[in-house]
C-alpha positions in Angstrom: -5.2 -16.5 8.0 -3.6 -13.0 7.6 -5.8 -10.0 8.6 -6.6 -7.9 5.6 -7.1 -4.1 5.6 -10.8 -3.4 6.1 -12.8 -1.4 3.6 -16.4 -0.9 2.5 -17.4 -1.6 -1.1 -19.2 1.5 -2.3 -19.9 0.2 -5.8 -18.4 -1.8 -8.7 -17.6 -0.1 -12.0 -16.4 -1.4 -15.3 -12.9 -2.6 -14.5 -12.6 -1.5 -10.8 -14.3 -1.2 -7.4 -14.9 2.0 -5.5 -14.0 1.5 -1.9 -14.0 3.5 1.3 -11.1 2.8 3.6 -11.3 3.8 7.2 -8.5 5.6 8.9 -5.6 3.2 9.5 -1.9 3.1 10.6 1.0 2.0 8.6 4.7 1.3 9.3 6.6 2.6 6.4 10.1 3.2 5.0 11.6 5.0 2.1 14.0 3.1 -0.2 15.7 3.9 -3.5 16.5 1.8 -6.6 14.3 0.1 -9.1 10.6 -0.8 -8.7 11.0 -4.5 -8.4 13.8 -4.3 -5.8 12.2 -1.6 -3.6 9.8 -4.0 -1.9 12.6 -6.4 -1.1 14.9 -3.8 0.2 12.2 -2.3 2.4 10.9 -5.6 3.6 13.8 -6.3 6.1 13.2 -3.1 8.0 9.4 -3.5 8.1 9.5 -7.2 8.9 12.0 -6.5 11.6 9.6 -3.9 13.1 6.7 -6.4 13.3 8.9 -9.2 14.6 10.2 -7.3 17.6 12.6 -4.6 16.4 10.5 -2.0 18.2 10.6 -0.2 21.6 8.2 -2.8 23.2 10.2 -5.7 21.7 6.8 -7.2 20.9 5.5 -8.8 17.8 2.7 -7.5 15.6 0.6 -9.8 13.4 1.4 -9.5 9.7 -1.5 -8.0 7.7 -2.2 -7.6 4.0 -1.5 -5.8 1.8 2.1 -4.5 1.6 1.8 -1.2 -0.3 4.3 0.6 -2.4 4.1 4.1 -3.9 6.3 6.7 -5.4 7.8 9.1 -2.9 6.4 12.6 -3.4 9.3 14.2 -1.6 7.0 15.4 1.1 8.2 14.0 4.4 6.3 10.9 5.2 3.1 12.1 3.5 3.2 10.0 0.4 0.2 7.6 -0.1 0.5 4.3 1.5 1.7 2.5 -1.5 4.7 1.6 -3.6 5.3 4.7 -5.6 8.2 6.5 -7.0 9.6 9.8 -7.9 12.9 9.2 -9.7 14.2 6.1 -7.8 12.6 6.7 -4.4 9.7 4.5 -3.1 7.6 4.4 0.0 6.9 0.9 1.1 4.5 0.2 4.0 2.9 -2.5 6.0 -0.7 -1.8 7.0 -0.9 -2.5 10.7 -3.8 -4.4 12.3 -7.0 -2.4 12.7 -6.8 -2.7 16.5 -3.7 -0.5 16.6 -3.5 3.3 16.5 -0.4 5.4 16.0 -0.5 6.0 19.8 -0.8 2.3 20.7 1.6 0.8 18.1 5.1 0.1 19.4 7.6 2.8 18.4 10.0 1.6 15.8 13.6 1.0 17.0 15.2 1.8 13.6 15.2 5.4 12.1 14.4 3.9 8.7 10.9 2.9 9.9 8.2 5.4 10.8 4.5 5.2 11.8 1.8 7.2 10.0 -1.9 7.5 10.3 -3.6 7.5 6.9 -6.9 9.4 7.0 -10.1 7.7 5.8 -10.4 7.9 2.0 -12.1 6.7 -1.1 -10.1 4.7 -3.6 -10.6 3.0 -7.0 -9.1 -0.5 -6.9 -8.4 -3.0 -9.7 -7.4 -6.5 -8.8 -5.0 -8.6 -10.9 -2.8 -11.6 -10.6 0.7 -12.0 -11.8 4.3 -10.8 -11.2 5.3 -7.9 -9.1 6.9 -6.0 -11.9 7.0 -2.4 -13.0 5.6 -3.3 -16.4 2.6 -5.1 -14.8 2.1 -2.1 -12.5 2.2 0.4 -15.3 -0.2 -1.6 -17.5 -2.8 -2.0 -14.7 -2.2 1.7 -13.5 -2.9 2.9 -17.0 -6.0 0.7 -17.4 -7.3 1.9 -14.0 -6.8 5.6 -14.7 -8.6 5.2 -18.0 -11.5 3.4 -16.4 -11.8 5.9 -13.6 -11.8 8.8 -16.1 -14.5 7.0 -18.2 -16.6 6.6 -15.1 -16.4 10.4 -14.5 -14.5 10.2 -11.3 -11.7 12.5 -10.2 -8.4 11.1 -8.9 -6.4 12.6 -6.0 -2.7 11.9 -6.0 -0.8 9.1 -7.5 -1.7 5.4 -7.9 -0.2 2.8 -5.6 0.5 -0.9 -5.7 -0.7 -3.5 -3.2 0.7 -7.0 -2.7 -1.3 -9.5 -0.7 0.7 -12.7 -0.9 4.2 -13.8 0.2 6.9 -14.1 -2.4 6.8 -17.9 -2.5 3.2 -17.8 -3.8 3.3 -18.8 -7.5 3.0 -15.7 -9.7 -0.2 -16.9 -11.3 -1.9 -17.2 -7.9 -0.8 -13.8 -6.5 -3.5 -11.3 -5.5 -2.3 -7.8 -6.4 -4.1 -4.5 -6.8 -3.5 -1.1 -8.2 -5.3 1.7 -6.4 -5.8 5.5 -6.7 -7.5 7.8 -4.3 -10.6 9.4 -5.7 -12.6 12.4 -4.7 -15.9 11.6 -2.8 -17.8 9.5 -5.4 -21.1 10.7 -4.0 
């Protein structure tokens, strides 16, 4: 079974969960184009990294989720997500919890970089279905409305998380839309 990114459930709200994610490391790349194609374009670089295209020539276990966020045009500081500004997206693999930025093998390709994501709180809404921009936008809008109705403050832009391989039937896919929130108290 694929290791999933750990988190603590803080509480459940109407339409989303409040989670605390510990500090973790991601391997990420920036790609351009449309929302749906960004993950596919980035996948070859990131999959190459975990399957031996790294300084140690070692493999790294695949973990879930794969995240995608809009690039915020701040060098490698965009959230660990699929996100976009214009046609630029940051796509990342969350590395196993046992790895730190210091212990993870260095990427061989300049398109891949490692980044430590600090501990944070996030609102997360789970959904099934296709990996489309329309689906992301609908669930993003619903999540932001629910977070606002709960009286919580967001920090930054929402991101998209995919948990299943592309051959999983669309109606069985586990997807999430997340947004960082200020300390929920």
